[in-house]
N, C-alpha and C positions, 0 to 999 in steps of 0.2 A: 259098641260105640261109645263112646263120651258125650254127652252133653255138648261140650266145648270143641270137640273134632266137627261132630254135626252139624257146628255152628258156621263153624267154619268152610265145609261141603258143601253143606246142603241148605244155600240160605231162602229160608221161610219167614215170610212178613206172617203175619195174625190171620190176611185175609186169605193167606194162601194156604194156610194147613187147614181153612176153613173147608178147601175145596180139594184136599189129597184123596186118593182112591189107594184101595189094598197095593200094596207093594206087590201081591202075586200076578194083578189086574195087570200091573204097569209093565213084567215084564212079559206078561204072555201076549202085551199088544204088541210091545219093539220087536219078540220075535215071529211073530205077524207077519208083521207090515216087512218089504222088503227095503233098505237102506239105500236113499240117493247118494247118487255120487257128488263129492264136495269137491270146491275148487277154490285158490286162493279169493278171499273176500273185500271188498271197501265196504267199510261200514262203520258209521258213527259209534263213536266211544264218548263215555261219559263215566266221570272220577267224581264222586260225592262225598268230597271229605266230611271231619268235624264241626267245622266251623267255613269253609267254600270248596270253591269248585276246585279240583285240582289239576284237571284236563275235559278238555270238550273239543272234541274233533273229527275229521275223519281219519280213519287209518288205512292201509292195508297190511292184510293178513295172511298168512299162511300156517300150516303144522310145521314144526320146528322143535328142536331143543330147547325150553327156556332157561332162563340164567338169574334167578332171584342173587336181590346184593342183603344181605348174604342168605346164602340157601345151596340146597343140591343144584345140581345140573340135569335133568330129565324130560325125556320125549312127550309130547303133549299136544294130541293130535287125533280127541274125540273118540278111540276106542278106547282108551285107561277105564281099568278095572272092568275089561268085556263088554266095555257100551257098543252095541250093534251097528255102531257106523260105520260108513267108509272115511278113511282118514280124511280130515280135513282141518280149517282154523276154528281157534276154541276163543275162550272168553280170554283164558290166561294167555296166549298169544298173541292178544288184542293187548291186553295191558304193558305185557313185554316188547312188544314191537313200538309203541307209540311212545317210549319214556325217552329215547334218545330226542324227540320234536316236544315232548313236554316236560324236559327237564327237570324229571322226578325219579328215584327210583323205589322198587317194593323187594321187600322181603318175603319167604314164605319157608314153610316146615313142608318135605315132602314125607308121605306118609305111605310106605309100602305096601300096606295091607290093602290100601284102597286105588294104590297107583296115581296119587294124587295130592296138591297141594291145600294146605291151609295158608290162606294169606293173611301176613301177621302185620303187615306196614305198608303203606304206599305214603309215598311223600316223607309228612311230617308226623302223620296219624296210626298208631299202631294200636292192637288189641288188648283190651283189658282182660279183667275177670270176667265181667257180661257187656263189654263191647264187643263184636266180630264185624268183618267185613264180608256182607252179603254181595250176590251176584245176579243180575238180571238180563235179560234176553228181551227186546221189547216191550220193557216194561213188565215181564211175568217172572215171577222168581221162578230161578233154575231146583231143580227136583236133584240135580246131580253136581258132580265137582266139576271144578274150572276147566279141566279136562277132557271133561265128558261130555260135553255139549258142542255139535256144530252151529257156527255163526254163517249166512250167506250175508253176501252183497244185499244192500240196503237194511241190513238189520241194526239196530242199536243194543250195543251190549254196554252195561250199566253197571258199574260197581260203587256201591253205598255203605259207607263207616255206618255202625251201628243198626245194622238194617233189621235185626231181629225185633227193635223195639218199633219199628212202623208198621203205619195201616195200609199206608197207598205212596206210589211213586206219582207224583205233581208229574202232570202233562199242562204246558202252557201252550196256548193258540190264539194266534190274534193278526192283525193286518201289521207288515214289516215297512209301513213308511204313513206318515201322518201331518198336519199342518199343526202351525203354532195356533194355540187359543181353542181348536178343535178338539172334542172328546174324543179318545177311540176306546172302541170297548174291546177287551179280552176275556176268553173264558178257562180255565181254570176245573181239568178235569182228574178221575185216577184214570193212570196213564193204561192201567190193563182194562177195565171194565167198561171205561168212558163215562160214567156216571160225574155227575157236577158237583162239586165239591166247596161249599161255602167255609167263612170263616178262614180262608189263606188269602196270604199278604202279598200284593203286588203294587211296588213301584209308589209305597207308602200308603195304598188305599187296601179296604179288603173287599171280596169277594160274596155276593150275595148265595139265598136258595141255587139261583139257580148256574151259580159258580164263574157269576160274570160279574165285571168291574169295568166302571169306565174312566180312562188317567187323559186330564187333559195337560201337556205339556206350554208352558210360555218361551222358552227359547227353544229355537232350533237346536240341534247336534242329534248324535247317536246314541240311544240308549239301549242301555242291556239289561233287558227287564228278566227279575228271577220270580215265581212263587214258592214260596214258605208255609209252612205251619208245622208245629208243635213235633206232632205225630207221625211226619210225613216227609219222606225224601224228597229234597228239594226239586224244583225242576228244570228242565231242558232251558235255557238258554233264549229269549225272543230277541232281535235285534232289530231292534224299530228306527226309522230316519225321521227325523221329523224336519221339516222342511217350511221356509216362509210361503205365504198363498201366493203361488203363479210359480212355482220354483218347480223343477222335476224335480224325481223320487230319489235323494241321497246325494243329490248334488251341492250342496249348498255348505257344508262341512267334510265331506268327504275328499279329499285330495291326495291321499295316500296309498301306492302300490301293496297289493299285496306280499307275501312273504312266499315265497316259493323254494323246497329244495327238491331235486329229482335224487334217487336214493342207489340208483344205479351212476354213482360219482366214476368211479374209474375205471380203464378202460380192460373190456373184461371179452375173454372167450365162448362162445355160447355155451361149451361143454362143461363149463364152471355152475351152468344153472339150470342144465339138466339132461335131457337127453335127446332132443327134437329141434329142429330149426323153429318152431314157434316156442318165441320167448317172452315174458311177460316182465315187465318190469313195471314202477309204480312212483311213487311222488308224494308229497305233500302240502299242504297250503295250507295259509290259514291271513287271520285280516285282522290282529290284535286292533283294537277303539277305533277298527272302519266297519265298512258296511256289512262285512261279510261276502264271501266269495261266492260267485253264481255258478263257476262250472270252469274248466279248463279244453284247452284243445294243443293237439298234438301233432308237430310237424316231424320228418323221418329225409335225411341225407345219406345217400352211399357214397361208402367213400374210396372202394376197393373195389374187385373182382375177380374172378377166375375167368380168365380171357381179356380178350380188348373190347368189350361194350362198356363195359363200366363206366358210369355214367358220374359226374361232379361231384365236388361237396356242394352242393343245390339244396336246400329245403324242400319239402313239397307235404299237400297238404296231408296228413292221414288220420286225424282223428278234429272231430267239429266240435264245440260247446258239450263236451258229457261230465256229469256230476260225478261220475266217478274216478277214485284215483290211481288206476290201474288202467294200464291198457296191453294185449296181446297181441304182439306182433312175427310175422311169420315170414324170416327171410332167406333169399335163394344161396344155394351153396356157394363157397367162396367170397362173397359179398361180406363188407363189414358199415354199419348203419351207427349214424349219430340220429339223436331224439333232442327235440328242442320243444321244452311243456310252458304254455303261458295261462297263467291264470287271469281271471277277471274278476272283479265283485262289481257290486251292486251300481255304483258309480260310474263303471266303464273303466276304471283304474287298472292298469294290467303290472306282470312281471314275469318275465320268463326265464328260464333255466336251463341248457345245455347236459343232456345225459355227457358219461363216457361212451369209448365205442364199442358197440359191441360185435363180435368177427363171427361168420357162421363158417365154419368148415367143410370141407370136399370131402366124399367117403366114397363108397365101392358100389352105392348104388346107382350107375350111370353118371351123365356129365362129363365132365372135362377131366376126369381122373383116369389115366389109361392105366392098366393093369397087366402084367402074365406073368404067369405060372406061379398067382396065389390061390386058395380056396377060403371061399364063401364061408362063415360059423355064426350060427346063431351065440352073440350073450347076451343077457338080459341088463349087464349094468353097463352096458357100450352103448357109444352114440347111433341112435338110430336102432340099436336093438343087433347089430352086426359086424365081426369084425374079418380085417383078412389073416390068414394063416399062412408062414408058408416052413418048413420043413428042410426045405433044400437050397444049396447056392443057386445065386441067378435069379431069382423073383426078380422083376421089378416094377416100380410104381412111380408114372412121368405123370406132371401137370407143368400149365404152363398160366403163369396170373398175371395180374396189374397186383399191384403192392410194393413196401419198403422192406417185408419181411417177409419168415413163412415160419410156420411150425409142425411140425409132427406130433399127433395126440395119439395115443395107443397105453396099452399098460406093458410094463416090463415082467421075465417070468423068470420061476427060479432056476433054470435052466436054461435060460435067451440065449441066443446067440447075440451076431451083429451085423449092423447095416453099414453101407456106403451113400452117404448123404450128399450128392453135389448139386448146388444151387450156382448159376452163373458159372460151370467150369470149375468153380471153388468147391475142395474135396473134404469129407469130415469123416472120420470112424464113430460111430453110435454105437455102445453098451447095451443088449436089449438084455440083461440078466439085473434080476433087482426082486422087491418084493412087488406082489402084483397089488396093481391098483388102477379101476376104470376110468378112462378120460382124459390121462395124465398128459402132461407135455414132455414131452421125451427129447426133444431138442429144437430151438429155436435160433434162424440165423441171425447173423451180423446185417447190419441195417443196407438195404442197398439204394443205388440210384431212382428216383422215378419212372417208372415205366413197366414193360413187359419186361418179366422174368420166367426161369424155368428152374424144376428142381425134380432129379432123380434121385429114387431110395432102392436099393440095389440089396438082396441077401448075399452073408458072405461065407457061408457055412452050411451044415445040414443042423445046427441047433435053430428048436422052435424060435419064431417070430412073431408077433402081434401086431397090427395098425389097426388103428382105427379110424383115422381121418386126418388131411391136411389142412391146413389152416394160413390162407393170405391175410397179410395184416398191413395197414394204412402207413 
């Protein structure tokens, strides 16, 4: 491995190098310890460029195929290069997922022998012969590549330019509110060890031997403080609201609502998101120039359902004041839902955004779908892990539902047969022959009048037919 590639893949500071243990011991420990199951993670991502912070904020990320610009597309899930993890999100998936809200691009070189990327550029800052991008998780220098380390909810992933010339990752802590004319004490420490750091600059002043400095502000306002030192990665941001004496914190100058984006913006079948009635959706919030987002609330409305008891489009509380930027929701088979997310900042300003509609299909696991002549088979890639299959003529599936449309979900077969689909008396023959692919939309009805409807699917020949689910749509 060349030094240049090692710098791009294993970002170790001078302090981290002093704590290295032999590679054989690392491997032995990794093989001895069972890997924990990873899941989508809501983390803090920070990108410290050559002269400024490129991004700092929350991001929800999961294992995925990443797409650098330019660069090759490759899977990145923590198991790259034989790493003994369960698949999950990584520092590079976080880097990739935040670019749409962060307004930056990144470029990377893929090294097949290590199944990982060297990050060549983030935003305007590209590597040189002696300066490289390095990664940290919770201020600890990573000893593996960006696709070989798992991040979990609550972690901080940090990408820093020229990381290998830095002795410390600075950590800035202190109060988040203050009063004009009164000193506020803040502290700077090494983010990894917690040791105080002298000689760091914060707000135009310099920390002493205890890592502390007192700052006084004559004017009210919202101050975004960072600690810097020539030999260190600049610190996290500390948002400080300074108000006149007697005023409530952050109320005198912050009158602007946060910005909020729900990432599931279009109408979506749950089969597009996975194989379960439990769906994960996420959002991103920021408060540029403001006092900072403190939490989110989520409401849910049911729009349609399989049966006569589906409720109207009325939002009800689902999650209250969570700091996370994701939520899991388990819906009822045959129902459709819309989510409304509200972001709150420290001055109690708020902003709301609604998702697209998520529709949960009905399958063969009981409930309102009535079946005759079908055989249930396990299929790993199918919705719920099973399909219904028929090799004969006259097998029937029936469903009564509330909604404006209905869709069939399944997969075509190379020698598949045909089915007749009847929706409220209107008939259509659908071919089930084609390239097999699980959880595919095979048929969608015309738009129907509001109310209760029926759909019947009947097999027409002895050729095999597979169905996965039936999805009422609002």
